[in-house]
GUVEX-738485 format. One line per 3 residues: their letters; for each residue x, y, z of N, C-alpha, C. Coordinates in steps of 0.1 Angstrom, whole numbers. Example, Ala and Ser with C-alpha at 12.3 -4.5 7.8 and 13.67 -1.06 7.14 Angstrom:
// GUVEX-738485
as = 132/-57/78/123/-45/78/132/-33/78 | 128/-22/71/137/-11/71/129/0/79
//
This chain:
// GUVEX-738485
xxx = -72/171/160/-65/158/159/-65/151/172 | -68/138/172/-69/131/184/-55/130/191 | -56/128/204/-44/126/212/-38/112/209
xxx = -25/112/209/-18/99/206/-19/90/219 | -21/77/217/-22/68/228/-8/63/231 | -6/61/244/6/55/248/3/43/256
xxx = 10/32/253/8/19/260/20/16/268 | 19/12/281/30/9/289/29/-6/293 | 40/-12/293/41/-26/297/52/-29/306
xxx = 49/-34/318/59/-37/328/64/-51/326 | 77/-53/326/83/-66/324/93/-69/335 | 94/-81/340/104/-84/350/114/-93/343
xxx = 127/-90/346/138/-98/341/143/-107/352 | 145/-120/349/149/-129/360/164/-126/364 | 172/-121/355/186/-119/359/188/-107/368
xxx = 181/-96/365/183/-84/373/172/-81/383 | 161/-88/382/150/-85/391/146/-71/392 | 148/-64/381/144/-50/380/132/-49/370
xxx = 124/-39/373/113/-37/364/117/-27/353 | 114/-31/341/116/-22/329/103/-16/324 | 103/-4/321/92/3/316/94/5/301
xxx = 85/-1/293/86/1/278/74/8/273 | 76/19/266/66/27/261/64/25/246 | 52/24/241/50/23/227/40/33/223
xxx = 43/41/213/35/52/208/28/47/195 | 15/48/195/7/44/184/6/56/174 | 6/52/161/4/62/151/-11/65/150
xxx = -14/78/148/-28/82/147/-35/77/135 | -48/76/136/-56/71/125/-55/79/113 | -54/92/114/-53/101/102/-40/99/95
xxx = -29/96/102/-17/94/95/-17/80/88 | -23/70/95/-24/57/88/-33/58/76 | -44/65/76/-53/66/65/-46/73/53
xxx = -40/85/56/-33/92/46/-22/84/39 | -14/77/47/-3/69/41/-9/58/33 | -20/52/37/-26/41/29/-31/46/16
xxx = -38/58/16/-43/64/4/-32/68/-6 | -21/73/-1/-10/76/-9/-4/64/-16 | -2/53/-8/4/41/-13/-6/35/-23
xxx = -19/35/-21/-28/30/-31/-28/38/-44 | -27/51/-43/-26/59/-55/-13/56/-63 | -2/55/-56/11/52/-62/10/38/-69
xxx = 5/28/-63/4/15/-69/-6/15/-81 | -17/22/-80/-26/23/-91/-20/30/-103 | -13/41/-100/-7/48/-111/4/40/-118
xxx = 12/33/-110/23/25/-116/17/13/-124 | 7/6/-119/1/-5/-126/-6/0/-138 | -12/11/-138/-19/17/-149/-9/20/-160
xxx = 2/27/-157/12/31/-167/18/18/-173 | 21/8/-164/28/-4/-169/18/-11/-179 | 6/-12/-176/-4/-19/-184/-5/-11/-198
xxx = -5/2/-197/-6/9/-210/6/7/-219 | 18/6/-212/30/3/-220/29/-11/-226 | 24/-21/-219/23/-34/-224/13/-35/-236
xxx = 2/-27/-234/-8/-27/-245/-2/-20/-258 | 5/-9/-256/12/-3/-267/22/-12/-274 | 29/-19/-266/39/-29/-271/32/-40/-279
xxx = 21/-45/-274/14/-55/-281/8/-50/-295 | 4/-38/-295/0/-32/-307/11/-30/-317 | 23/-26/-312/34/-25/-321/39/-38/-327
xxx = 38/-49/-318/42/-62/-323/31/-69/-331 | 19/-63/-331/7/-68/-338/3/-82/-332 | 4/-83/-319/0/-95/-312/-14/-93/-307
xxx = -24/-99/-315/-38/-97/-312/-43/-104/-299 | -37/-116/-297/-42/-123/-285/-37/-116/-272 | -25/-111/-272/-20/-104/-260/-27/-91/-258
xxx = -31/-85/-269/-38/-72/-268/-52/-74/-262 | -59/-85/-266/-72/-87/-261/-71/-91/-246 | -61/-98/-242/-60/-102/-228/-57/-90/-219
xxx = -48/-81/-224/-44/-69/-217/-56/-59/-217 | -63/-58/-228/-74/-48/-228/-85/-52/-219 | -87/-65/-216/-97/-69/-206/-93/-65/-192
xxx = -81/-66/-189/-76/-62/-176/-76/-47/-175 | -74/-40/-186/-74/-25/-186/-88/-20/-183 | -98/-27/-186/-112/-22/-184/-114/-19/-169
xxx = -108/-26/-160/-110/-23/-146/-104/-9/-142 | -93/-5/-149/-87/8/-147/-95/19/-153 | -102/17/-164/-111/27/-170/-123/29/-162
xxx = -128/18/-156/-140/19/-148/-138/28/-136 | -126/28/-130/-123/36/-118/-126/51/-121 | -123/56/-133/-124/70/-136/-137/74/-143
//
């Protein structure tokens, strides 16, 4: 795993005339990537489940127009797998 980078920034304050040292730690690339992948998977799963519920509801209500509209958007979820 790569070393974490640390950035330092010196700031002067007009009231105290003292230098302040502010350190900022960056999050590693691996953690950023893993968190983004987890969030993408959660969003995909939630949207997929919600769309299936809406399609099933339109079938139960016998709403053909809504079913066709939802089934077209569902094709993108089928294509992923």
